[in-house]
N, C-alpha and C positions, 0 to 999 in steps of 0.2 A: 504494500500500500504506500502510495506517495504522500508526503506531507506537504504543507502549504508552500514551502520554499522551493520545491522541485516542480519543474514545468511538466505539464501534461504532455503525453505523447500523441501523435497524430490520430491513432485509432481511438484513444480516449476522448479527444476533442470531437471526433466524428460521432461517437456514441452519445455524447452530451448534446450535440446539435440535433441528433435524432430525437432525443427526449424533449428538447425545447421546441421542436417543430409545431406541436399542437398548442403550445402556450401562447398567451397574449402578453404584450408588454405590460410591465407593472410600474416602470419608471419612465418619465418623459423629460427630455432635455428641451427646454423652451428658449426664448430669446435672451434670458439672463445667463444661460450657460450653467457652469458648475457653481452653485451657491451652497451655502452651509446647509440650507434646508434640503436641497437635492442630495447632497452627500449623506445626510442623515437618512433620507428615504432609501438610498442605495444600500447603505449599511444595514438598515432594518430589513429590507427585502432579502438581502443575501443571508442574513442571520435566520430568517424565517424559512426561506425556500432553497438556499444553496445555489440554485440555477435560476437566473432571471433574464428577462429580455428588457432592453432599454431602447426606446425609440427616440430618434432625433426629429423634433418638430422644426427646429431651426438648426443652424450650424451644419448644413447638409453638404458643404464642400468637403472633399476627401481629406484635405490637410487638417481642417478643423475637427473632423470626427476622429482622426488619428491622434491628434493632440489630446482631446478629451478622453478617449478610451485609455490612452497610456497613463493619464493622470488618475483615472478611476482605478486602474490596475495597481498603481503605486500606492495610492491613498488607502485602498480597501483590502489589499493583499489578496486580490482575486485575479482570475485570468480570463481574458476574452477568448472564447472558444470558437467564435464565428461572427461574421457580419454579413447580413443579407440586406441589401439596399440600405435603408436608413435605420435598420434595427440591429443592435449588437447583443450578443449573448455572453453573459458572464457567469463564471462558476467560482464559488469559494466553499471548500469543504468545511463543514461544521467542526469546530475544534474538539468537541466532546463526541467521541466515537458512538456512544449509545444514542445520540440525538441526530445522527446522520440519516438523511432521507434517501440519498442517492449513493448507491454503491458503484463506484467507477471500476470497470473491469481492469485487471492487470494481465500481463502475458501468461 
């Protein structure tokens, strides 16, 4: 099992993208960008669900999305497992093993 500091492998990201396919975005990035409130929402969503979708309402330029997603990964200790259009998928394993909802496959 990988811990938070190790990057997910390609097959693991693919598995998580498959799980996220049927999910709806739970966090939306609007015209204000990354605010304290948005960061709190992202953290709460990751703590509750482990796997979340984030939709860009504004900041739809590729460079802006890249900058924001990298900031989210760094700030929240999560990993972006995919980007489809203006929707990013993030995963952060719950620190307490018994509370984990998603079991990521290993080789």
